[in-house]
KOLTOR-925589 format. One record per atom (N, C-alpha, C): x, y, z. Coordinates in steps of 0.2 Angstrom, whole numbers, padded with zeros to 4 digits, always signed. Each point is the difference from the previous one (the first is absolute). Layout:
BEGIN
XYZ ...
This chain:
BEGIN
+0301+0286+0392 -0007+0001-0002 -0001-0001-0007 +0005+0003-0004 -0001-0001-0007 +0001-0007-0002 +0004-0004+0003 +0001-0007-0002 -0007-0004+0002 -0003+0002+0005 -0006-0004+0002 -0006+0002-0006 +0000+0006-0002 -0005+0002-0005 +0001-0004-0006 +0006+0000-0002 +0002-0004-0006 -0002-0007+0000 +0001-0003+0006 -0001-0007+0001 -0007-0001-0001 -0005+0004+0003 -0007-0001+0000 -0002+0001-0007 +0002+0005-0004 -0002+0001-0007 +0002-0006-0004 +0006-0003+0001 +0002-0006-0004 -0005-0006+0001 -0002-0001+0007 -0004-0006+0002 -0007+0001-0004 -0003+0006+0000 -0006+0002-0003 +0000-0002-0007 +0005+0002-0003 +0001-0001-0008 +0000-0007-0001 +0004-0004+0004 +0000-0007-0002 -0006-0004+0002 -0004+0002+0005 -0006-0003+0001 -0005+0001-0005 +0000+0006-0003 -0005+0002-0005 +0001-0004-0006 +0006+0000-0002 +0002-0004-0006 -0002-0007+0000 +0002-0004+0006 -0002-0007+0000 -0008-0001+0000 -0003+0005+0003 -0008-0001+0000 -0003+0001-0007 +0003+0004-0004 -0003+0001-0007 +0002-0006-0004 +0005-0003+0001 +0002-0006-0004 -0004-0006+0002 -0002-0001+0006 -0004-0005+0002 -0007+0001-0003 -0003+0006+0000 -0007+0001-0002 +0000-0001-0008 +0005+0002-0004 +0000-0001-0007 +0001-0007-0002 +0004-0004+0004 +0001-0007-0002 -0005-0005+0001 -0004+0001+0005 -0006-0004+0002 -0005-0001-0005 -0003+0005-0003 -0005-0001-0005 +0003-0004-0006 +0006+0002-0002 +0003-0004-0006 +0001-0007+0001 +0002-0002+0006 +0000-0007+0002 -0007-0004+0000 -0005+0004+0002 -0006-0003+0000 -0003-0001-0007 +0001+0005-0004 -0002-0001-0007 +0003-0006-0004 +0007-0001+0001 +0003-0005-0003 -0002-0007+0002 -0002-0001+0007 -0003-0006+0002 -0007-0001-0003 -0004+0005-0001 -0006-0001-0003 +0000-0003-0007 +0005+0003-0004 +0000-0003-0007 +0002-0007+0000 +0005-0002+0004 +0003-0007+0000 -0005-0005+0003 -0006+0002+0002 -0004-0005+0004 -0003-0005-0005 +0001-0007+0001 -0002-0005-0005 -0007+0000-0002 -0004+0001+0005 -0008+0000-0001 -0002+0006-0004 +0003+0006+0001 -0002+0005-0005 +0002-0001-0007 +0006-0003-0001 +0003-0001-0007 -0005-0006-0003 -0002-0005+0004 -0004-0005-0003 -0007+0003-0002 -0003+0005+0004 -0006+0003-0002 +0001+0004-0006 +0005+0004-0001 +0001+0004-0006 +0001-0005-0006 +0003-0006+0000 +0000-0004-0005 -0007-0003-0002 -0004-0001+0005 -0007-0003-0002 -0003+0005-0004 +0000+0006+0002 -0004+0006-0003 +0003+0000-0007 +0006+0000-0001 +0003+0000-0007 -0002-0005-0005 -0001-0006+0003 -0002-0006-0004 -0007+0001-0002 -0004+0003+0004 -0007+0001-0001 -0001+0005-0006 +0005+0005+0001 -0001+0006-0005 +0001-0002-0007 +0005-0004-0002 +0001-0002-0007 -0005-0006-0002 -0002-0004+0005 -0005-0005-0002 -0007+0004-0002 -0002+0005+0004 -0006+0004-0002 +0001+0003-0007 +0006+0003-0001 +0001+0003-0007 +0000-0005-0005 +0003-0006+0001 +0000-0005-0006 -0008-0002-0001 -0004-0001+0005 -0006-0003-0001 -0005+0006-0003 +0002+0006+0001 -0004+0005-0003 +0002+0001-0008 +0006-0001-0001 +0002-0001-0007 -0003-0006-0004 +0000-0005+0003 -0003-0007-0003 -0007+0001-0001 -0004+0004+0005 -0007+0001-0002 -0001+0005-0006 +0005+0004-0001 -0001+0004-0006 +0002-0004-0006 +0004-0004+0000 +0002-0004-0006 -0006-0005-0001 -0003-0003+0005 -0006-0004-0001 -0006+0004-0003 -0001+0006+0001 -0005+0004-0002 +0001+0001-0008 +0006+0001-0002 +0002+0000-0007 -0001-0006-0004 +0002-0006+0003 +0000-0006-0003 -0007-0002-0001 -0005+0001+0005 -0007-0002+0000 -0003+0004-0005 +0002+0007-0001 -0003+0004-0005 +0001-0003-0007 +0006-0003-0001 +0002-0003-0007 -0004-0006-0001 -0002-0004+0005 -0003-0006-0001 -0008+0001-0001 -0003+0005+0004 -0007+0001+0000 -0002+0007-0002 +0004+0004-0001 -0002+0007-0002 -0003+0004+0006 +0001-0002+0006 -0003+0003+0006 +0006+0000+0005 +0001+0006+0002 +0005+0001+0005 -0003+0001+0007 +0002-0005+0005 -0003+0000+0007 +0002+0006+0004 -0004+0002+0005 +0002+0006+0004 +0007-0002+0004 +0003+0006+0002 +0007-0001+0004 -0001-0004+0006 +0004-0005+0001 -0001-0004+0006 -0005-0006+0000 -0003+0000-0006 -0005-0006+0000 +0003-0006-0004 +0005-0003+0004 +0003-0006-0002 +0003-0003+0006 +0003-0006-0001 +0003-0003+0006 +0006+0004+0002 +0004+0003-0004 +0006+0004+0002 -0003+0006+0004 -0005+0003-0002 -0003+0006+0003 -0002-0002+0007 -0003-0006+0001 -0003-0002+0006 +0006-0001+0005 +0005-0004-0002 +0006-0001+0004 +0004+0007+0002 +0000+0004-0005 +0003+0007+0002 -0004+0003+0005 -0007+0000+0000 -0004+0004+0005 +0001-0004+0007 +0001-0006+0000 +0001-0004+0006 +0006+0002+0003 +0006+0001-0003 +0006+0002+0002 +0000+0007+0003 -0004+0005-0004 -0001+0007+0003 -0003+0000+0006 -0006-0004+0001 -0004+0000+0006 +0004-0003+0006 +0005-0004-0002 +0004-0003+0006 +0005+0006+0003 +0001+0005-0004 +0004+0006+0002 -0004+0006+0003 -0007-0002+0001 -0005+0005+0002 +0000+0006-0005 +0000-0001-0006 -0001+0005-0005 -0007+0000-0003 -0003+0005+0000 -0007+0001-0002 -0001-0002-0007 -0005-0005-0002 -0001-0002-0007 -0005+0004-0003 +0001+0001-0007 -0005+0004-0004 -0004-0005-0004 -0005+0003-0003 -0005-0004-0005 -0002-0006+0004 -0003+0001+0006 -0002-0006+0003 -0007-0002-0003 -0003+0004-0003 -0007-0002-0003 +0001-0005-0006 +0006-0002-0002 +0001-0004-0006 -0001-0008+0003 +0001-0001+0006 +0000-0006+0003 -0006-0001+0005 -0002-0006+0001 -0005-0002+0005 +0003+0000+0007 +0006-0003+0000 +0003+0000+0007 +0007+0002-0002 +0003+0005+0004 +0006+0003-0001 +0004+0000+0007 -0001-0006+0004 +0004+0000+0006 +0005-0006-0001 +0006+0001+0002 +0005-0005-0001 +0004-0002+0007 +0003-0005-0001 +0005-0003+0006 +0006-0003-0003 +0006+0003+0002 +0006-0002-0003 +0004-0003+0005 +0003-0006-0001 +0004-0004+0005 +0007-0001-0004 +0005+0003+0003 +0007-0001-0003 +0005-0004+0005 +0004-0003-0003 +0005-0004+0004 +0007+0002-0003 +0004+0004+0004 +0006+0002-0002 +0006-0005+0002 +0003-0002-0005 +0005-0006+0002 +0007+0003+0000 +0002+0006-0001 +0006+0003+0000 +0000+0006+0004 +0006+0002+0003 +0001+0007+0004 -0001+0006-0005 +0002-0001-0006 -0001+0006-0004 -0006+0000-0004 -0005-0004+0002 -0007+0000-0003 -0001-0005-0006 +0006-0004-0002 -0001-0005-0005 +0004-0006+0002 -0002-0006-0002 -0007-0001-0003 -0006+0000+0004 -0005+0001-0003 -0007+0000+0004 -0005-0003-0004 -0006-0002+0003 -0006-0002-0003 -0006+0002+0004 -0005-0001-0003 -0006+0003+0004 -0007-0002-0004 -0005+0001+0003 -0007-0001-0003 -0004+0006+0001 -0005+0001-0005 -0004+0005+0000 -0007-0002+0000 -0004+0002+0005 -0007-0002+0001 -0005+0006-0001 -0006-0002-0001 -0006+0005+0000 -0004-0002+0005 -0001+0005+0005 -0004-0002+0006 -0006+0006+0000 -0006-0002-0002 -0005+0006+0000 -0003+0001+0007 +0000-0004+0005 -0002+0001+0006 +0003-0005+0005 -0001+0002+0006 +0003-0004+0006 -0003-0007+0000 -0007-0001-0002 -0003-0006+0001 +0001-0005-0006 +0002+0003-0006 +0001-0004-0006 +0007-0002+0000 +0001-0006-0003 +0007-0003-0001 +0004+0004-0005 +0007+0001+0001 +0004+0003-0005 +0001-0004-0006 +0000+0003-0006 +0001-0004-0006 +0007+0002-0003 +0004-0005-0001 +0006+0001-0003 +0000+0002-0007 +0003+0006-0002 +0000+0002-0007 +0006-0001-0003 +0006+0000+0004 +0006-0001-0004 +0005-0002+0006 +0006-0003-0003 +0006-0002+0004 +0006+0003-0004 +0005+0003+0004 +0006+0002-0004 +0006-0002+0004 +0005+0000-0004 +0007-0002+0002 +0005+0005-0003 +0004+0003+0004 +0005+0005-0002 +0007-0003+0002 +0004-0003-0005 +0006-0003+0001 +0005+0006+0002 +0000+0005-0004 +0004+0006+0001 -0003+0006-0003 +0004+0006+0001 -0003+0006-0002 -0001+0000-0008 -0006+0002-0002 -0001+0000-0007 -0003-0006-0003 -0001-0005+0004 -0003-0006-0003 -0006-0002+0004 -0006+0000-0003 -0006-0002+0004 -0004-0005-0004 -0001-0006+0003 -0004-0005-0002 -0007+0000+0003 -0005+0000-0003 -0007+0000+0003 -0005-0005-0003 -0004-0003+0003 -0005-0005-0002 -0007+0003+0002 -0004+0000-0005 -0007+0002+0001 -0005-0006+0000 -0005+0001+0005 -0005-0005+0000 -0007+0002-0003 -0002-0002-0006 -0005+0003-0003 -0007-0002+0003 -0001-0005+0004 -0006-0001+0004 -0002+0005+0004 +0005+0004+0003 -0002+0006+0004 +0001+0007-0004 +0001-0001-0006 +0001+0007-0004 -0005+0000-0006 -0006-0003+0001 -0005+0001-0005 -0002+0007-0001 +0001+0004+0005 -0002+0007-0001 +0004+0004-0006 +0006-0003-0001 +0004+0004-0005 +0002-0005-0006 -0001-0007+0001 +0002-0005-0005 -0006-0003-0003 -0006+0000+0003 -0006-0002-0003 -0002-0007+0003 -0006-0002-0002 -0003-0007+0003 +0004-0006-0003 +0001+0001-0007 +0003-0006-0003 +0007-0002+0002 +0004+0006+0002 +0007-0002+0003 -0001-0003+0007 -0005+0002+0003 -0001-0002+0007 -0002-0008+0000 -0004-0001-0005 -0002-0007-0001 +0006-0005-0002 +0004+0003-0005 +0006-0004-0002 +0005-0001+0006 +0000+0006+0004 +0004-0001+0006 +0007-0003-0001 +0004+0003-0005 +0007-0002-0001 +0004+0006+0003 +0005-0001+0004 +0004+0005+0003 +0004+0003-0006 +0001+0007+0001 +0003+0004-0005 +0007+0002+0003 +0005-0002-0003 +0007+0001+0003 +0004+0006-0004 +0002+0005+0003 +0003+0006-0003 +0007+0001+0003 +0004+0003-0004 +0007+0002+0003 +0001+0007-0003 +0003+0004+0004 +0001+0007-0001 +0007+0001+0001 +0004+0003-0005 +0007+0002+0001 +0001+0007-0002 +0005+0003+0003 +0003+0007-0001 +0005+0002+0005 +0002+0006-0001 +0005+0004+0004 -0004+0005+0004 +0000+0006-0004 -0003+0006+0003 -0008+0000-0002 -0001-0003-0006 -0007-0001-0003 -0001-0007-0003 -0006-0002-0001 -0002-0006-0002 +0003-0001-0008 +0004-0005-0001 +0003-0001-0006 -0003-0006-0004 -0003-0005+0004 -0003-0006-0003 -0005-0003+0004 -0005-0003-0003 -0006-0003+0003 -0002-0006-0004 +0000-0005+0003 -0002-0007-0003 -0005-0003+0004 -0006-0003-0003 -0005-0003+0004 -0002-0007-0004 -0002-0005+0004 -0002-0006-0003 -0007-0001+0002 -0004-0003-0004 -0007-0002+0001 -0004+0005+0002 +0000+0006-0003 -0004+0006+0001 -0007-0001-0003 -0005+0000+0004 -0007-0001-0002 -0004+0006+0002 -0004+0002-0005 -0005+0006+0002 -0005+0000-0005 -0006+0002+0003 -0006+0000-0005 +0000+0006-0004 -0001-0001-0007 -0001+0005-0005 -0007+0003+0000 -0005-0005+0000 -0007+0002+0000 -0003-0005+0005 -0007+0001+0000 -0003-0005+0004 +0000-0007-0002 +0001-0001-0007 +0000-0007-0003 +0007-0002-0001 +0005+0005-0001 +0007-0002-0002 +0005+0001+0005 +0005-0004+0000 +0006+0001+0005 +0006-0001-0004 +0005+0004+0001 +0007-0001-0003 +0005-0002+0005 +0003-0006-0002 +0005-0003+0004 +0007+0001-0003 +0005+0003+0003 +0007+0001-0003 +0005-0005+0002 +0003-0003-0004 +0006-0004+0002 +0006+0004+0000 +0000+0005-0004 +0006+0004-0001 -0002+0007+0001 +0002+0003+0006 -0001+0007+0001 +0007+0004+0002 +0003+0003-0005 +0006+0002+0001 +0001+0008-0001 +0003+0003+0004 +0002+0007-0001 +0007+0001+0001 +0004+0004-0005 +0007+0001+0000 +0000+0008-0002 +0003+0003+0005 +0001+0008-0001 +0004+0001-0006 +0006-0004+0000 +0005+0002-0005 +0000-0006-0006 -0006-0004-0001 +0000-0005-0005 -0003+0003-0006 +0001-0004-0006 -0003+0002-0006 -0008+0000+0000 -0003-0005+0004 -0007+0000+0001 -0001+0002+0007 -0003+0006+0001 -0001+0003+0007 -0005-0005+0004 -0005-0002-0004 -0005-0005+0004 -0001-0006-0005 +0000-0006+0002 -0001-0006-0004 -0005-0004+0004 -0006-0002-0004 -0005-0003+0003 -0002-0006-0004 -0001-0006+0003 -0001-0006-0004 -0005-0004+0004 -0006-0002-0002 -0005-0004+0003 -0006-0002-0004 -0005-0002+0004 -0006-0002-0003 -0006+0004+0002 -0006+0000-0004 -0006+0003+0002 -0005-0006+0002 -0003+0000+0005 -0004-0005+0003 -0008+0003+0000 -0004-0004-0003 -0007+0001+0001 -0004-0005+0003 -0003+0001+0006 -0003-0005+0004 +0005-0005+0002 +0006+0003+0002 +0006-0004+0002 +0002-0006-0005 -0001+0002-0006 +0002-0004-0006 +0004+0004-0005 +0006-0002-0001 +0005+0004-0004 -0003+0000-0007 +0000+0006-0003 -0003+0000-0007 +0005+0004-0005 +0004+0004+0003 +0005+0004-0005 +0006+0000+0004 +0005+0001-0005 +0007+0002+0003 +0001+0007-0001 +0003+0003+0005 +0001+0008-0001 +0008+0001+0001 +0002+0005-0004 +0007+0002+0000 +0000+0008-0001 +0004+0003+0005 +0001+0007+0000 +0007+0002+0001 +0002+0005-0004 +0007+0003+0001 +0000+0008+0000 +0003+0003+0005 +0000+0007+0000 +0008+0002+0000 +0002+0002-0006 +0007+0001-0002 +0002+0007+0003 +0006+0001+0001 +0003+0006+0002 -0002+0006-0005 +0001-0002-0006 -0002+0004-0006 -0004-0003-0005 -0005+0003-0003 -0004-0004-0005 -0007-0001+0003 -0004-0004-0004 -0007-0001+0001 -0001-0006+0005 -0005+0000+0004 -0002-0005+0004 -0004-0005-0004 +0002-0006+0001 -0004-0006-0003 -0003-0005+0004 -0006-0001-0001 -0004-0005+0003 -0003-0005-0004 +0001-0006+0001 -0003-0005-0005 -0003-0006+0004 -0007-0001-0002 -0004-0005+0002 -0001-0006-0005 +0001-0006+0002 -0001-0005-0005 -0004-0006+0003 -0005-0002-0005 -0005-0005+0003 +0004-0006+0001 -0002-0004+0005 +0003-0006+0001 -0003-0006-0003 -0006+0000-0001 -0004-0005-0003 -0004+0003-0006 -0001-0004-0006 -0004+0002-0005 -0007-0001+0002 -0004+0005-0003 -0007+0000+0001 -0004-0007-0002 -0005-0002+0003 -0003-0006-0002 -0004+0001-0006 +0000-0005-0005 -0004+0001-0006 -0007-0001+0001 -0005+0003-0003 -0007-0001+0001 -0002-0007-0003 -0005-0003+0003 -0002-0006-0003 -0002+0000-0007 +0001-0005-0004 -0002+0000-0007 -0007-0003-0001 -0005+0003-0003 -0006-0003-0001 -0001-0002-0007 -0001-0007+0000 -0001-0003-0007 -0006+0002-0004 +0001+0003-0006 -0006+0002-0004 -0001-0005-0006 -0006-0002-0001 -0002-0005-0005 +0002+0003-0007 +0003-0004-0004 +0003+0002-0007 -0006-0002-0005 -0002+0005-0004 -0006-0001-0005 +0003-0005-0005 -0005-0005-0002 +0002-0005-0005 +0000+0004-0007 +0005-0003-0004 +0001+0003-0007 -0004-0004-0004 -0005+0003-0004 -0004-0003-0005 +0003+0000-0006 +0001-0006-0004 +0003+0000-0006 -0005+0004-0006 +0003+0003-0004 -0003+0003-0006 +0001-0003-0006 -0004+0001-0005 +0001-0003-0007 +0006+0003-0003 +0003-0004-0004 +0006+0003-0004 -0002+0006-0004 +0003+0005+0001 -0001+0006-0004 -0006+0004+0002 -0004-0002+0005 -0006+0003+0002 +0000+0002+0007 -0005+0003+0003 +0000+0002+0007 -0005-0003+0004 -0005-0004-0003 -0005-0003+0003 +0002-0007+0003 -0002-0002+0006 +0003-0006+0003 -0003-0006-0004 +0004-0006+0000 -0003-0006-0003 -0005-0003+0004 -0005-0003-0002 -0005-0003+0003 +0001-0008-0001 -0001-0004+0005 +0001-0007-0001 -0006-0003-0004 +0002-0004-0005 -0005-0003-0004 +0000-0008+0001 -0006-0003+0000 -0001-0007+0001 +0004-0004-0004 +0004-0005+0002 +0004-0004-0003 +0007+0003-0001 +0001+0006+0002 +0007+0003-0001 +0004-0001+0006 +0006+0003+0000 +0004+0000+0006 +0000+0007+0003 -0003+0001+0006 -0001+0007+0003 +0007+0003+0002 +0005-0004+0001 +0006+0002+0002 +0004+0003-0006 -0001-0002-0006 +0003+0002-0006 -0004+0006-0003 -0006+0000+0002 -0005+0005-0003 -0001-0001-0008 +0000-0006-0002 -0001-0002-0007 -0006-0005-0001 -0005+0003-0004 -0006-0004-0001 +0002-0006-0005 -0005-0005+0000 +0001-0005-0005 -0001+0003-0007 +0002-0004-0005 -0001+0003-0007 -0007+0001-0003 -0004-0005+0002 -0007+0000-0003 -0005-0001+0005 +0000+0003+0006 -0006-0001+0005 -0004+0006+0000 +0001+0006-0004 -0004+0005+0001 -0007-0001-0004 -0005+0003+0002 -0006+0000-0003 +0000+0003-0007 -0004-0003-0005 +0000+0002-0007 +0006-0003-0004 +0004-0004+0003 +0006-0003-0004 +0005+0005-0002 +0000+0006+0003 +0005+0005-0002 +0007-0001+0003 +0005+0000-0004 +0007-0002+0002 +0002+0006+0005 +0002-0001+0006 +0003+0005+0005 +0006+0004-0003 +0004-0004-0004 +0006+0004-0003 -0003+0005-0005 -0005-0001-0003 -0002+0005-0005 -0003+0006+0004 -0004-0002+0006 -0002+0006+0004 +0005+0004+0003 +0006-0003+0002 +0005+0004+0002 +0003+0004-0005 +0001-0003-0006 +0003+0004-0006 -0005+0006-0001 -0006-0001+0000 -0005+0006-0001 +0001+0005+0005 +0000-0002+0006 +0001+0006+0005 +0006+0003+0000 +0006-0003-0002 +0006+0004-0001 +0000+0004-0006 -0004-0002-0005 +0000+0004-0006 -0005+0006+0000 -0004+0000+0005 -0006+0005+0001 -0006-0001-0004 -0001-0007-0002 -0006-0001-0004 -0006+0000+0004 -0005+0003-0003 -0007+0001+0004 -0002-0007+0002 -0003+0000+0006 -0003-0006+0003 -0007-0002-0003 -0003+0005-0004 -0007-0002-0003 +0000-0004-0006 +0006-0001-0003 +0000-0004-0006 -0002-0007+0001 -0005-0003-0003 -0002-0007+0001 +0004-0004-0005 +0001-0006+0002 +0003-0005-0004 -0006-0005-0003 +0001-0003-0006 -0005-0004-0003 +0001-0007+0002 -0005-0002+0004 +0000-0007+0002 +0000-0005-0005 +0003-0006+0001 +0001-0005-0005 -0003-0006+0003 -0005-0004-0004 -0003-0006+0003 +0006-0005+0001 -0001-0004+0005 +0005-0005+0001 -0001-0006-0005 +0005-0003-0002 +0000-0006-0004 -0002-0006+0004 +0001-0006-0004 -0002-0006+0003 +0004-0002+0006 +0007+0002+0000 +0004-0001+0005 +0000+0004+0006 -0004+0005+0000 -0001+0005+0005 +0004+0006-0001 +0004+0001-0005 +0004+0006-0001 -0003+0003-0006 +0001+0007-0001 -0002+0003-0006 +0002-0002-0006 -0004+0000-0005 +0002-0002-0007 +0006+0004-0002 +0005-0004-0003 +0006+0003-0003 +0006+0000+0005 -0002-0002+0007 +0006+0000+0005 +0000-0008+0002 +0006-0001+0001 +0002-0007+0002 +0001+0000+0008 -0002-0006+0003 +0001+0000+0007 +0007+0000+0002 +0001+0003+0006 +0007+0000+0002 +0003-0006+0001 +0007-0001-0002 +0003-0006+0001 +0003-0001+0007 -0001-0006+0002 +0003-0001+0007 +0008+0000+0000 +0002+0004+0004 +0008+0001+0000 +0002-0003+0007 +0006-0003-0001 +0003-0003+0005 +0006+0004+0002 +0002+0001+0006 +0006+0004+0002 +0004-0004+0004 +0006+0000-0001 +0005-0003+0004 +0002+0004+0006 +0004-0003+0004 +0002+0004+0006 +0005+0005-0002 +0000+0006+0002 +0004+0005-0002 -0002+0004-0006 -0006-0002-0004 -0003+0004-0005 -0004+0005+0003 -0001+0006-0004 -0004+0005+0002 -0008-0001-0002 -0004+0001+0005 -0007-0001-0002 -0003+0006-0004 -0002-0001-0007 -0002+0006-0004 -0005+0004+0003 -0005-0003+0004 -0005+0003+0003 +0002+0006+0005 +0007-0001+0003 +0002+0004+0004 +0004+0006-0003 +0000+0000-0007 +0003+0006-0003 -0005+0005-0002 +0001+0006+0001 -0005+0005-0002 +0003+0002-0007 -0005-0001-0005 +0003+0002-0007 +0000+0008-0001 +0005+0001-0004 +0000+0008-0001 -0005+0002-0005 -0002+0006+0001 -0006+0002-0004 +0002+0001-0007 -0005-0003-0004 +0001+0000-0008 -0004+0006-0002 +0003+0005-0004 -0004+0005-0003 -0005-0003-0005 -0006+0002+0002 -0006-0002-0004 -0003+0006-0003 -0003-0001-0006 -0004+0006-0003 -0006+0001+0003 -0002+0006+0000 -0006+0002+0004 -0006-0003-0004 -0004-0005+0003 -0006-0002-0004 -0005+0005-0001 -0004-0001-0005 -0005+0005-0001 -0007-0004+0001 -0005+0004+0000 -0007-0003+0002 -0002-0005-0005 -0001-0006+0002 -0002-0006-0004 -0007+0000-0001 -0003+0000-0006 -0007+0000-0001 -0002-0008-0001 -0005-0001+0003 -0002-0008+0000 -0002-0001-0007 +0002-0006-0003 -0001-0003-0006 -0006-0004+0000 -0004+0001-0005 -0007-0004+0000 +0002-0007-0001 -0004-0004+0004 +0001-0007+0000 +0005-0003+0005 +0005+0005+0002 +0005-0002+0005 -0003+0000+0007 +0002-0005+0005 -0003+0000+0007 +0002+0007+0003 -0004+0002+0004 +0001+0006+0004 +0001-0002+0008 +0003+0005+0003 +0001-0002+0007 -0006-0001+0004 +0001-0004+0005 -0006-0001+0004 -0001+0005+0006 
């Protein structure tokens, strides 16, 4: 009897031990199989790639807000850039509720991704804006991810006029950007970035560079366009330490106003030593301003008149006329001799005689029997 009881007790103990071992090992085995499922691992890698892409785009949006503030003295709202639009599209693809929807006319997106590797890389995709089921989707950007930490994205300005402006949409030149980093964004480089500064002006950047560890944190080089015509060159540098510099240089010199020709007043010759203009006299040379020697009325020598004016003699003094002789000249005077000049000689009539000091004549009383003036 004792042996039978001991046998039954041993059997019960063995069965209870084996049953507990099976119950504890089954869940552990099931959990191990779940972690090693390839589909679950691929899904986890997809979410991880989206996570750092969203973070990089958010940081690029913040960098662009600072760069645009340097160029225009106006900082756009958070998310109001091509980087912000792409970030919102990736968030909506993960069924995450978006904030600040009032900033955009249409805030509905569609993201198509093509995973080319089991670990989530490389991959590429397109981002669309689809406002309604009836309207056609507009492609905002295309992206390419060769590996983790490297994102190449292309923006299409013709569908991004809400954030870039009308001028960039008309220009319609694709904007190519590359984002690099590890845990955080370390570098950002864009080519052909175009965006309206005002209603009349647009800035187009050939160099748009951000380096987190560089001497110049942000480096911008481009041109300012007015009515789609380049008018100025613009350069901006945001150093790690020091002052921010922005330089705008005119590309073309301003047009000179037309010159209006004004008539030049004629110069009137004056008498030597006087201020009154010379008047032409008959028989004289008007270009030289010299009258003939004996053509004035009254037979007064013009040289004597000139001397009297220079000496301040009164004009009221009368000269005593002399009756002409038989030869037509006054008595006591000989007719002038005819002078012949050779080539190269100076004409005496062209020489203005120097004034000879004369005594001031006194009033002459008429002499009885002498002829008086007529």
